[in-house]
mmCIF file of the N, C-alpha and C atoms, coordinates in Angstrom:
data_MODEL
# 
_entry.id   MODEL 
# 
loop_
_atom_site.group_PDB 
_atom_site.id 
_atom_site.type_symbol 
_atom_site.label_atom_id 
_atom_site.label_alt_id 
_atom_site.label_comp_id 
_atom_site.label_asym_id 
_atom_site.label_entity_id 
_atom_site.label_seq_id 
_atom_site.pdbx_PDB_ins_code 
_atom_site.Cartn_x 
_atom_site.Cartn_y 
_atom_site.Cartn_z 
_atom_site.occupancy 
_atom_site.B_iso_or_equiv 
_atom_site.pdbx_formal_charge 
_atom_site.auth_seq_id 
_atom_site.auth_comp_id 
_atom_site.auth_asym_id 
_atom_site.auth_atom_id 
_atom_site.pdbx_PDB_model_num 
ATOM 1   N N  . ALA A 1 1  ? 0.820   -1.182  0.000  1.00 0.00 ? 1  ALA A N  1 
ATOM 2   C CA . ALA A 1 1  ? 0.000   0.000   0.000  1.00 0.00 ? 1  ALA A CA 1 
ATOM 3   C C  . ALA A 1 1  ? 0.876   1.263   0.000  1.00 0.00 ? 1  ALA A C  1 
ATOM 4   N N  . PHE A 1 2  ? 1.974   1.222   0.701  1.00 0.00 ? 2  PHE A N  1 
ATOM 5   C CA . PHE A 1 2  ? 2.863   2.392   0.788  1.00 0.00 ? 2  PHE A CA 1 
ATOM 6   C C  . PHE A 1 2  ? 3.714   2.496   -0.472 1.00 0.00 ? 2  PHE A C  1 
ATOM 7   N N  . ARG A 1 3  ? 3.828   3.694   -0.992 1.00 0.00 ? 3  ARG A N  1 
ATOM 8   C CA . ARG A 1 3  ? 4.673   3.935   -2.154 1.00 0.00 ? 3  ARG A CA 1 
ATOM 9   C C  . ARG A 1 3  ? 5.733   4.973   -1.779 1.00 0.00 ? 3  ARG A C  1 
ATOM 10  N N  . CYS A 1 4  ? 6.954   4.511   -1.690 1.00 0.00 ? 4  CYS A N  1 
ATOM 11  C CA . CYS A 1 4  ? 8.061   5.397   -1.343 1.00 0.00 ? 4  CYS A CA 1 
ATOM 12  C C  . CYS A 1 4  ? 8.383   6.297   -2.538 1.00 0.00 ? 4  CYS A C  1 
ATOM 13  N N  . THR A 1 5  ? 8.460   7.579   -2.299 1.00 0.00 ? 5  THR A N  1 
ATOM 14  C CA . THR A 1 5  ? 8.797   8.527   -3.371 1.00 0.00 ? 5  THR A CA 1 
ATOM 15  C C  . THR A 1 5  ? 10.218  9.067   -3.222 1.00 0.00 ? 5  THR A C  1 
ATOM 16  N N  . GLU A 1 6  ? 10.974  8.460   -2.312 1.00 0.00 ? 6  GLU A N  1 
ATOM 17  C CA . GLU A 1 6  ? 12.379  8.837   -2.084 1.00 0.00 ? 6  GLU A CA 1 
ATOM 18  C C  . GLU A 1 6  ? 12.552  10.338  -1.908 1.00 0.00 ? 6  GLU A C  1 
ATOM 19  N N  . ILE A 1 7  ? 11.826  10.885  -0.931 1.00 0.00 ? 7  ILE A N  1 
ATOM 20  C CA . ILE A 1 7  ? 11.943  12.321  -0.684 1.00 0.00 ? 7  ILE A CA 1 
ATOM 21  C C  . ILE A 1 7  ? 13.350  12.700  -0.227 1.00 0.00 ? 7  ILE A C  1 
ATOM 22  N N  . ARG A 1 8  ? 14.079  11.713  0.290  1.00 0.00 ? 8  ARG A N  1 
ATOM 23  C CA . ARG A 1 8  ? 15.461  12.011  0.693  1.00 0.00 ? 8  ARG A CA 1 
ATOM 24  C C  . ARG A 1 8  ? 16.263  12.522  -0.490 1.00 0.00 ? 8  ARG A C  1 
ATOM 25  N N  . GLN A 1 9  ? 16.001  11.994  -1.671 1.00 0.00 ? 9  GLN A N  1 
ATOM 26  C CA . GLN A 1 9  ? 16.765  12.360  -2.862 1.00 0.00 ? 9  GLN A CA 1 
ATOM 27  C C  . GLN A 1 9  ? 16.106  13.487  -3.664 1.00 0.00 ? 9  GLN A C  1 
ATOM 28  N N  . ARG A 1 10 ? 14.965  13.969  -3.189 1.00 0.00 ? 10 ARG A N  1 
ATOM 29  C CA . ARG A 1 10 ? 14.274  15.023  -3.923 1.00 0.00 ? 10 ARG A CA 1 
ATOM 30  C C  . ARG A 1 10 ? 14.021  16.263  -3.068 1.00 0.00 ? 10 ARG A C  1 
ATOM 31  N N  . GLY A 1 11 ? 14.292  16.176  -1.773 1.00 0.00 ? 11 GLY A N  1 
ATOM 32  C CA . GLY A 1 11 ? 14.013  17.283  -0.868 1.00 0.00 ? 11 GLY A CA 1 
ATOM 33  C C  . GLY A 1 11 ? 15.087  18.349  -0.886 1.00 0.00 ? 11 GLY A C  1 
ATOM 34  N N  . PRO A 1 12 ? 14.973  19.329  0.006  1.00 0.00 ? 12 PRO A N  1 
ATOM 35  C CA . PRO A 1 12 ? 15.911  20.464  0.022  1.00 0.00 ? 12 PRO A CA 1 
ATOM 36  C C  . PRO A 1 12 ? 17.336  20.071  0.405  1.00 0.00 ? 12 PRO A C  1 
ATOM 37  N N  . ALA A 1 13 ? 17.496  18.944  1.073  1.00 0.00 ? 13 ALA A N  1 
ATOM 38  C CA . ALA A 1 13 ? 18.850  18.512  1.453  1.00 0.00 ? 13 ALA A CA 1 
ATOM 39  C C  . ALA A 1 13 ? 19.290  17.311  0.617  1.00 0.00 ? 13 ALA A C  1 
ATOM 40  N N  . ALA A 1 14 ? 18.724  17.159  -0.570 1.00 0.00 ? 14 ALA A N  1 
ATOM 41  C CA . ALA A 1 14 ? 19.004  16.001  -1.423 1.00 0.00 ? 14 ALA A CA 1 
ATOM 42  C C  . ALA A 1 14 ? 20.461  15.958  -1.849 1.00 0.00 ? 14 ALA A C  1 
ATOM 43  N N  . MET A 1 15 ? 20.952  14.732  -1.916 1.00 0.00 ? 15 MET A N  1 
ATOM 44  C CA . MET A 1 15 ? 22.300  14.475  -2.414 1.00 0.00 ? 15 MET A CA 1 
ATOM 45  C C  . MET A 1 15 ? 22.174  13.429  -3.514 1.00 0.00 ? 15 MET A C  1 
ATOM 46  N N  . ASP A 1 16 ? 23.271  13.066  -4.127 1.00 0.00 ? 16 ASP A N  1 
ATOM 47  C CA . ASP A 1 16 ? 23.207  12.079  -5.197 1.00 0.00 ? 16 ASP A CA 1 
ATOM 48  C C  . ASP A 1 16 ? 22.801  10.708  -4.632 1.00 0.00 ? 16 ASP A C  1 
ATOM 49  N N  . ALA A 1 17 ? 22.276  9.843   -5.491 1.00 0.00 ? 17 ALA A N  1 
ATOM 50  C CA . ALA A 1 17 ? 21.761  8.531   -5.082 1.00 0.00 ? 17 ALA A CA 1 
ATOM 51  C C  . ALA A 1 17 ? 22.815  7.693   -4.345 1.00 0.00 ? 17 ALA A C  1 
ATOM 52  N N  . ALA A 1 18 ? 24.073  7.848   -4.699 1.00 0.00 ? 18 ALA A N  1 
ATOM 53  C CA . ALA A 1 18 ? 25.137  7.079   -4.051 1.00 0.00 ? 18 ALA A CA 1 
ATOM 54  C C  . ALA A 1 18 ? 25.265  7.423   -2.565 1.00 0.00 ? 18 ALA A C  1 
ATOM 55  N N  . SER A 1 19 ? 24.737  8.558   -2.157 1.00 0.00 ? 19 SER A N  1 
ATOM 56  C CA . SER A 1 19 ? 24.806  8.973   -0.758 1.00 0.00 ? 19 SER A CA 1 
ATOM 57  C C  . SER A 1 19 ? 23.794  8.234   0.119  1.00 0.00 ? 19 SER A C  1 
ATOM 58  N N  . TYR A 1 20 ? 22.952  7.417   -0.522 1.00 0.00 ? 20 TYR A N  1 
ATOM 59  C CA . TYR A 1 20 ? 21.897  6.701   0.202  1.00 0.00 ? 20 TYR A CA 1 
ATOM 60  C C  . TYR A 1 20 ? 22.003  5.200   -0.049 1.00 0.00 ? 20 TYR A C  1 
ATOM 61  N N  . PRO A 1 21 ? 23.033  4.561   0.518  1.00 0.00 ? 21 PRO A N  1 
ATOM 62  C CA . PRO A 1 21 ? 23.216  3.125   0.257  1.00 0.00 ? 21 PRO A CA 1 
ATOM 63  C C  . PRO A 1 21 ? 22.173  2.248   0.958  1.00 0.00 ? 21 PRO A C  1 
ATOM 64  N N  . LEU A 1 22 ? 21.567  2.760   2.018  1.00 0.00 ? 22 LEU A N  1 
ATOM 65  C CA . LEU A 1 22 ? 20.565  1.986   2.753  1.00 0.00 ? 22 LEU A CA 1 
ATOM 66  C C  . LEU A 1 22 ? 19.169  2.464   2.379  1.00 0.00 ? 22 LEU A C  1 
ATOM 67  N N  . PRO A 1 23 ? 18.193  1.562   2.468  1.00 0.00 ? 23 PRO A N  1 
ATOM 68  C CA . PRO A 1 23 ? 16.818  1.981   2.184  1.00 0.00 ? 23 PRO A CA 1 
ATOM 69  C C  . PRO A 1 23 ? 16.348  3.032   3.186  1.00 0.00 ? 23 PRO A C  1 
ATOM 70  N N  . CYS A 1 24 ? 15.416  3.826   2.774  1.00 0.00 ? 24 CYS A N  1 
ATOM 71  C CA . CYS A 1 24 ? 14.805  4.838   3.626  1.00 0.00 ? 24 CYS A CA 1 
ATOM 72  C C  . CYS A 1 24 ? 14.198  4.160   4.859  1.00 0.00 ? 24 CYS A C  1 
ATOM 73  N N  . THR A 1 25 ? 14.436  4.702   6.040  1.00 0.00 ? 25 THR A N  1 
ATOM 74  C CA . THR A 1 25 ? 13.923  4.075   7.270  1.00 0.00 ? 25 THR A CA 1 
ATOM 75  C C  . THR A 1 25 ? 12.397  4.102   7.329  1.00 0.00 ? 25 THR A C  1 
ATOM 76  N N  . ILE A 1 26 ? 11.780  5.131   6.761  1.00 0.00 ? 26 ILE A N  1 
ATOM 77  C CA . ILE A 1 26 ? 10.310  5.170   6.717  1.00 0.00 ? 26 ILE A CA 1 
ATOM 78  C C  . ILE A 1 26 ? 9.800   4.049   5.818  1.00 0.00 ? 26 ILE A C  1 
ATOM 79  N N  . HIS A 1 27 ? 10.453  3.872   4.672  1.00 0.00 ? 27 HIS A N  1 
ATOM 80  C CA . HIS A 1 27 ? 10.069  2.813   3.749  1.00 0.00 ? 27 HIS A CA 1 
ATOM 81  C C  . HIS A 1 27 ? 10.182  1.439   4.425  1.00 0.00 ? 27 HIS A C  1 
ATOM 82  N N  . VAL A 1 28 ? 11.267  1.211   5.107  1.00 0.00 ? 28 VAL A N  1 
ATOM 83  C CA . VAL A 1 28 ? 11.475  -0.066  5.802  1.00 0.00 ? 28 VAL A CA 1 
ATOM 84  C C  . VAL A 1 28 ? 10.390  -0.287  6.862  1.00 0.00 ? 28 VAL A C  1 
ATOM 85  N N  . ALA A 1 29 ? 10.093  0.746   7.633  1.00 0.00 ? 29 ALA A N  1 
ATOM 86  C CA . ALA A 1 29 ? 9.052   0.629   8.666  1.00 0.00 ? 29 ALA A CA 1 
ATOM 87  C C  . ALA A 1 29 ? 7.694   0.332   8.041  1.00 0.00 ? 29 ALA A C  1 
ATOM 88  N N  . MET A 1 30 ? 7.385   0.989   6.937  1.00 0.00 ? 30 MET A N  1 
ATOM 89  C CA . MET A 1 30 ? 6.101   0.760   6.269  1.00 0.00 ? 30 MET A CA 1 
ATOM 90  C C  . MET A 1 30 ? 6.024   -0.644  5.682  1.00 0.00 ? 30 MET A C  1 
ATOM 91  N N  . LEU A 1 31 ? 7.112   -1.153  5.148  1.00 0.00 ? 31 LEU A N  1 
ATOM 92  C CA . LEU A 1 31 ? 7.120   -2.530  4.633  1.00 0.00 ? 31 LEU A CA 1 
ATOM 93  C C  . LEU A 1 31 ? 6.874   -3.531  5.760  1.00 0.00 ? 31 LEU A C  1 
ATOM 94  N N  . ARG A 1 32 ? 7.481   -3.294  6.927  1.00 0.00 ? 32 ARG A N  1 
ATOM 95  C CA . ARG A 1 32 ? 7.249   -4.183  8.077  1.00 0.00 ? 32 ARG A CA 1 
ATOM 96  C C  . ARG A 1 32 ? 5.793   -4.137  8.512  1.00 0.00 ? 32 ARG A C  1 
ATOM 97  N N  . ALA A 1 33 ? 5.233   -2.940  8.562  1.00 0.00 ? 33 ALA A N  1 
ATOM 98  C CA . ALA A 1 33 ? 3.831   -2.787  8.964  1.00 0.00 ? 33 ALA A CA 1 
ATOM 99  C C  . ALA A 1 33 ? 2.908   -3.465  7.950  1.00 0.00 ? 33 ALA A C  1 
ATOM 100 N N  . GLU A 1 34 ? 3.192   -3.298  6.675  1.00 0.00 ? 34 GLU A N  1 
ATOM 101 C CA . GLU A 1 34 ? 2.370   -3.933  5.638  1.00 0.00 ? 34 GLU A CA 1 
ATOM 102 C C  . GLU A 1 34 ? 2.448   -5.456  5.740  1.00 0.00 ? 34 GLU A C  1 
ATOM 103 N N  . ALA A 1 35 ? 3.631   -5.975  5.972  1.00 0.00 ? 35 ALA A N  1 
ATOM 104 C CA . ALA A 1 35 ? 3.779   -7.432  6.128  1.00 0.00 ? 35 ALA A CA 1 
ATOM 105 C C  . ALA A 1 35 ? 2.991   -7.928  7.331  1.00 0.00 ? 35 ALA A C  1 
ATOM 106 N N  . ALA A 1 36 ? 2.985   -7.150  8.410  1.00 0.00 ? 36 ALA A N  1 
ATOM 107 C CA . ALA A 1 36 ? 2.257   -7.546  9.625  1.00 0.00 ? 36 ALA A CA 1 
ATOM 108 C C  . ALA A 1 36 ? 0.756   -7.591  9.382  1.00 0.00 ? 36 ALA A C  1 
ATOM 109 N N  . TRP A 1 37 ? 0.189   -6.593  8.699  1.00 0.00 ? 37 TRP A N  1 
ATOM 110 C CA . TRP A 1 37 ? -1.264  -6.633  8.487  1.00 0.00 ? 37 TRP A CA 1 
ATOM 111 C C  . TRP A 1 37 ? -1.643  -7.699  7.481  1.00 0.00 ? 37 TRP A C  1 
ATOM 112 N N  . LYS A 1 38 ? -0.786  -7.961  6.490  1.00 0.00 ? 38 LYS A N  1 
ATOM 113 C CA . LYS A 1 38 ? -1.071  -9.049  5.546  1.00 0.00 ? 38 LYS A CA 1 
ATOM 114 C C  . LYS A 1 38 ? -1.051  -10.401 6.265  1.00 0.00 ? 38 LYS A C  1 
ATOM 115 N N  . GLN A 1 39 ? -0.096  -10.581 7.161  1.00 0.00 ? 39 GLN A N  1 
ATOM 116 C CA . GLN A 1 39 ? -0.026  -11.826 7.940  1.00 0.00 ? 39 GLN A CA 1 
ATOM 117 C C  . GLN A 1 39 ? -1.273  -11.978 8.801  1.00 0.00 ? 39 GLN A C  1 
ATOM 118 N N  . GLU A 1 40 ? -1.709  -10.908 9.416  1.00 0.00 ? 40 GLU A N  1 
ATOM 119 C CA . GLU A 1 40 ? -2.911  -10.956 10.252 1.00 0.00 ? 40 GLU A CA 1 
ATOM 120 C C  . GLU A 1 40 ? -4.134  -11.316 9.413  1.00 0.00 ? 40 GLU A C  1 
ATOM 121 N N  . LEU A 1 41 ? -4.247  -10.743 8.236  1.00 0.00 ? 41 LEU A N  1 
ATOM 122 C CA . LEU A 1 41 ? -5.381  -11.077 7.364  1.00 0.00 ? 41 LEU A CA 1 
ATOM 123 C C  . LEU A 1 41 ? -5.319  -12.527 6.895  1.00 0.00 ? 41 LEU A C  1 
ATOM 124 N N  . ARG A 1 42 ? -4.117  -13.037 6.617  1.00 0.00 ? 42 ARG A N  1 
ATOM 125 C CA . ARG A 1 42 ? -3.981  -14.442 6.221  1.00 0.00 ? 42 ARG A CA 1 
ATOM 126 C C  . ARG A 1 42 ? -4.446  -15.383 7.320  1.00 0.00 ? 42 ARG A C  1 
ATOM 127 N N  . ALA A 1 43 ? -4.332  -14.943 8.553  1.00 0.00 ? 43 ALA A N  1 
ATOM 128 C CA . ALA A 1 43 ? -4.728  -15.782 9.689  1.00 0.00 ? 43 ALA A CA 1 
ATOM 129 C C  . ALA A 1 43 ? -6.249  -15.824 9.876  1.00 0.00 ? 43 ALA A C  1 
ATOM 130 N N  . GLN A 1 44 ? -6.971  -14.941 9.203  1.00 0.00 ? 44 GLN A N  1 
ATOM 131 C CA . GLN A 1 44 ? -8.427  -14.898 9.326  1.00 0.00 ? 44 GLN A CA 1 
ATOM 132 C C  . GLN A 1 44 ? -9.072  -15.900 8.370  1.00 0.00 ? 44 GLN A C  1 
ATOM 133 N N  . THR A 1 45 ? -10.195 -16.459 8.797  1.00 0.00 ? 45 THR A N  1 
ATOM 134 C CA . THR A 1 45 ? -10.974 -17.339 7.926  1.00 0.00 ? 45 THR A CA 1 
ATOM 135 C C  . THR A 1 45 ? -12.426 -16.891 7.965  1.00 0.00 ? 45 THR A C  1 
ATOM 136 N N  . VAL A 1 46 ? -13.166 -17.266 6.949  1.00 0.00 ? 46 VAL A N  1 
ATOM 137 C CA . VAL A 1 46 ? -14.593 -16.956 6.938  1.00 0.00 ? 46 VAL A CA 1 
ATOM 138 C C  . VAL A 1 46 ? -15.254 -17.673 8.115  1.00 0.00 ? 46 VAL A C  1 
ATOM 139 N N  . ALA A 1 47 ? -14.851 -18.906 8.364  1.00 0.00 ? 47 ALA A N  1 
ATOM 140 C CA . ALA A 1 47 ? -15.423 -19.655 9.490  1.00 0.00 ? 47 ALA A CA 1 
ATOM 141 C C  . ALA A 1 47 ? -15.166 -18.928 10.812 1.00 0.00 ? 47 ALA A C  1 
ATOM 142 N N  . GLY A 1 48 ? -13.992 -18.366 10.967 1.00 0.00 ? 48 GLY A N  1 
ATOM 143 C CA . GLY A 1 48 ? -13.683 -17.629 12.186 1.00 0.00 ? 48 GLY A CA 1 
ATOM 144 C C  . GLY A 1 48 ? -14.535 -16.376 12.327 1.00 0.00 ? 48 GLY A C  1 
ATOM 145 N N  . LEU A 1 49 ? -14.751 -15.688 11.220 1.00 0.00 ? 49 LEU A N  1 
ATOM 146 C CA . LEU A 1 49 ? -15.608 -14.499 11.250 1.00 0.00 ? 49 LEU A CA 1 
ATOM 147 C C  . LEU A 1 49 ? -17.048 -14.874 11.576 1.00 0.00 ? 49 LEU A C  1 
ATOM 148 N N  . VAL A 1 50 ? -17.516 -15.976 11.008 1.00 0.00 ? 50 VAL A N  1 
ATOM 149 C CA . VAL A 1 50 ? -18.879 -16.434 11.285 1.00 0.00 ? 50 VAL A CA 1 
ATOM 150 C C  . VAL A 1 50 ? -19.035 -16.758 12.767 1.00 0.00 ? 50 VAL A C  1 
ATOM 151 N N  . THR A 1 51 ? -18.053 -17.390 13.349 1.00 0.00 ? 51 THR A N  1 
ATOM 152 C CA . THR A 1 51 ? -18.108 -17.720 14.773 1.00 0.00 ? 51 THR A CA 1 
ATOM 153 C C  . THR A 1 51 ? -18.219 -16.453 15.616 1.00 0.00 ? 51 THR A C  1 
ATOM 154 N N  . VAL A 1 52 ? -17.417 -15.453 15.295 1.00 0.00 ? 52 VAL A N  1 
ATOM 155 C CA . VAL A 1 52 ? -17.481 -14.188 16.036 1.00 0.00 ? 52 VAL A CA 1 
ATOM 156 C C  . VAL A 1 52 ? -18.862 -13.563 15.882 1.00 0.00 ? 52 VAL A C  1 
ATOM 157 N N  . LEU A 1 53 ? -19.358 -13.536 14.656 1.00 0.00 ? 53 LEU A N  1 
ATOM 158 C CA . LEU A 1 53 ? -20.679 -12.944 14.421 1.00 0.00 ? 53 LEU A CA 1 
ATOM 159 C C  . LEU A 1 53 ? -21.771 -13.719 15.143 1.00 0.00 ? 53 LEU A C  1 
ATOM 160 N N  . ARG A 1 54 ? -21.687 -15.027 15.106 1.00 0.00 ? 54 ARG A N  1 
ATOM 161 C CA . ARG A 1 54 ? -22.690 -15.859 15.774 1.00 0.00 ? 54 ARG A CA 1 
ATOM 162 C C  . ARG A 1 54 ? -22.746 -15.551 17.274 1.00 0.00 ? 54 ARG A C  1 
ATOM 163 N N  . ASN A 1 55 ? -21.609 -15.222 17.836 1.00 0.00 ? 55 ASN A N  1 
ATOM 164 C CA . ASN A 1 55 ? -21.540 -14.949 19.273 1.00 0.00 ? 55 ASN A CA 1 
ATOM 165 C C  . ASN A 1 55 ? -21.853 -13.501 19.641 1.00 0.00 ? 55 ASN A C  1 
ATOM 166 N N  . THR A 1 56 ? -21.968 -12.634 18.646 1.00 0.00 ? 56 THR A N  1 
ATOM 167 C CA . THR A 1 56 ? -22.156 -11.216 18.963 1.00 0.00 ? 56 THR A CA 1 
ATOM 168 C C  . THR A 1 56 ? -23.431 -10.604 18.391 1.00 0.00 ? 56 THR A C  1 
ATOM 169 N N  . LEU A 1 57 ? -24.014 -11.214 17.367 1.00 0.00 ? 57 LEU A N  1 
ATOM 170 C CA . LEU A 1 57 ? -25.214 -10.643 16.751 1.00 0.00 ? 57 LEU A CA 1 
ATOM 171 C C  . LEU A 1 57 ? -26.486 -11.188 17.384 1.00 0.00 ? 57 LEU A C  1 
ATOM 172 N N  . SER A 1 58 ? -27.494 -10.357 17.411 1.00 0.00 ? 58 SER A N  1 
ATOM 173 C CA . SER A 1 58 ? -28.802 -10.807 17.891 1.00 0.00 ? 58 SER A CA 1 
ATOM 174 C C  . SER A 1 58 ? -29.469 -11.626 16.790 1.00 0.00 ? 58 SER A C  1 
ATOM 175 N N  . ALA A 1 59 ? -30.501 -12.373 17.148 1.00 0.00 ? 59 ALA A N  1 
ATOM 176 C CA . ALA A 1 59 ? -31.236 -13.168 16.168 1.00 0.00 ? 59 ALA A CA 1 
ATOM 177 C C  . ALA A 1 59 ? -31.814 -12.263 15.084 1.00 0.00 ? 59 ALA A C  1 
ATOM 178 N N  . ARG A 1 60 ? -32.272 -11.096 15.464 1.00 0.00 ? 60 ARG A N  1 
ATOM 179 C CA . ARG A 1 60 ? -32.846 -10.150 14.496 1.00 0.00 ? 60 ARG A CA 1 
ATOM 180 C C  . ARG A 1 60 ? -31.781 -9.666  13.519 1.00 0.00 ? 60 ARG A C  1 
ATOM 181 N N  . GLN A 1 61 ? -30.598 -9.387  14.012 1.00 0.00 ? 61 GLN A N  1 
ATOM 182 C CA . GLN A 1 61 ? -29.516 -8.953  13.128 1.00 0.00 ? 61 GLN A CA 1 
ATOM 183 C C  . GLN A 1 61 ? -29.151 -10.059 12.134 1.00 0.00 ? 61 GLN A C  1 
ATOM 184 N N  . VAL A 1 62 ? -29.093 -11.288 12.610 1.00 0.00 ? 62 VAL A N  1 
ATOM 185 C CA . VAL A 1 62 ? -28.792 -12.416 11.733 1.00 0.00 ? 62 VAL A CA 1 
ATOM 186 C C  . VAL A 1 62 ? -29.869 -12.543 10.668 1.00 0.00 ? 62 VAL A C  1 
ATOM 187 N N  . GLU A 1 63 ? -31.111 -12.419 11.073 1.00 0.00 ? 63 GLU A N  1 
ATOM 188 C CA . GLU A 1 63 ? -32.237 -12.510 10.144 1.00 0.00 ? 63 GLU A CA 1 
ATOM 189 C C  . GLU A 1 63 ? -32.151 -11.422 9.071  1.00 0.00 ? 63 GLU A C  1 
ATOM 190 N N  . MET A 1 64 ? -31.876 -10.209 9.482  1.00 0.00 ? 64 MET A N  1 
ATOM 191 C CA . MET A 1 64 ? -31.776 -9.096  8.537  1.00 0.00 ? 64 MET A CA 1 
ATOM 192 C C  . MET A 1 64 ? -30.593 -9.287  7.577  1.00 0.00 ? 64 MET A C  1 
ATOM 193 N N  . ALA A 1 65 ? -29.463 -9.706  8.105  1.00 0.00 ? 65 ALA A N  1 
ATOM 194 C CA . ALA A 1 65 ? -28.282 -9.915  7.267  1.00 0.00 ? 65 ALA A CA 1 
ATOM 195 C C  . ALA A 1 65 ? -28.515 -11.054 6.279  1.00 0.00 ? 65 ALA A C  1 
ATOM 196 N N  . THR A 1 66 ? -29.136 -12.123 6.738  1.00 0.00 ? 66 THR A N  1 
ATOM 197 C CA . THR A 1 66 ? -29.432 -13.253 5.857  1.00 0.00 ? 66 THR A CA 1 
ATOM 198 C C  . THR A 1 66 ? -30.357 -12.823 4.737  1.00 0.00 ? 66 THR A C  1 
ATOM 199 N N  . SER A 1 67 ? -31.366 -12.053 5.069  1.00 0.00 ? 67 SER A N  1 
ATOM 200 C CA . SER A 1 67 ? -32.300 -11.550 4.068  1.00 0.00 ? 67 SER A CA 1 
ATOM 201 C C  . SER A 1 67 ? -31.577 -10.683 3.050  1.00 0.00 ? 67 SER A C  1 
ATOM 202 N N  . TRP A 1 68 ? -30.723 -9.797  3.528  1.00 0.00 ? 68 TRP A N  1 
ATOM 203 C CA . TRP A 1 68 ? -29.974 -8.921  2.621  1.00 0.00 ? 68 TRP A CA 1 
ATOM 204 C C  . TRP A 1 68 ? -29.089 -9.745  1.697  1.00 0.00 ? 68 TRP A C  1 
ATOM 205 N N  . LEU A 1 69 ? -28.379 -10.722 2.247  1.00 0.00 ? 69 LEU A N  1 
ATOM 206 C CA . LEU A 1 69 ? -27.512 -11.564 1.430  1.00 0.00 ? 69 LEU A CA 1 
ATOM 207 C C  . LEU A 1 69 ? -28.295 -12.296 0.344  1.00 0.00 ? 69 LEU A C  1 
ATOM 208 N N  . ARG A 1 70 ? -29.425 -12.849 0.710  1.00 0.00 ? 70 ARG A N  1 
ATOM 209 C CA . ARG A 1 70 ? -30.254 -13.563 -0.282 1.00 0.00 ? 70 ARG A CA 1 
ATOM 210 C C  . ARG A 1 70 ? -30.698 -12.642 -1.406 1.00 0.00 ? 70 ARG A C  1 
ATOM 211 N N  . GLU A 1 71 ? -31.000 -11.402 -1.090 1.00 0.00 ? 71 GLU A N  1 
ATOM 212 C CA . GLU A 1 71 ? -31.467 -10.449 -2.086 1.00 0.00 ? 71 GLU A CA 1 
ATOM 213 C C  . GLU A 1 71 ? -30.346 -9.859  -2.942 1.00 0.00 ? 71 GLU A C  1 
ATOM 214 N N  . ASN A 1 72 ? -29.131 -9.844  -2.425 1.00 0.00 ? 72 ASN A N  1 
ATOM 215 C CA . ASN A 1 72 ? -28.060 -9.111  -3.096 1.00 0.00 ? 72 ASN A CA 1 
ATOM 216 C C  . ASN A 1 72 ? -26.906 -9.940  -3.631 1.00 0.00 ? 72 ASN A C  1 
ATOM 217 N N  . ILE A 1 73 ? -26.819 -11.183 -3.261 1.00 0.00 ? 73 ILE A N  1 
ATOM 218 C CA . ILE A 1 73 ? -25.721 -12.028 -3.748 1.00 0.00 ? 73 ILE A CA 1 
ATOM 219 C C  . ILE A 1 73 ? -26.198 -12.787 -4.971 1.00 0.00 ? 73 ILE A C  1 
ATOM 220 N N  . ARG A 1 74 ? -25.443 -12.625 -6.039 1.00 0.00 ? 74 ARG A N  1 
ATOM 221 C CA . ARG A 1 74 ? -25.795 -13.323 -7.284 1.00 0.00 ? 74 ARG A CA 1 
ATOM 222 C C  . ARG A 1 74 ? -25.252 -14.742 -7.247 1.00 0.00 ? 74 ARG A C  1 
ATOM 223 N N  . ARG A 1 75 ? -26.017 -15.629 -7.807 1.00 0.00 ? 75 ARG A N  1 
ATOM 224 C CA . ARG A 1 75 ? -25.584 -17.030 -7.846 1.00 0.00 ? 75 ARG A CA 1 
ATOM 225 C C  . ARG A 1 75 ? -25.004 -17.369 -9.184 1.00 0.00 ? 75 ARG A C  1 
# 
């Protein structure tokens, strides 16, 4: 999701590219954060979400959601 624009090399204190042998620390931090949220999403399953919903929604909410799904999901 993060797109590094290398402001280090384009800002007011920019130097030539050879002056930056290491990746930008912001870029590195954002890559770590992106990897962490992708890993967290990989750990989720539809079955797990259904279990959470089953334990937190009222019968009326389930009924309304089921009705909406039937009306809006194409087969």
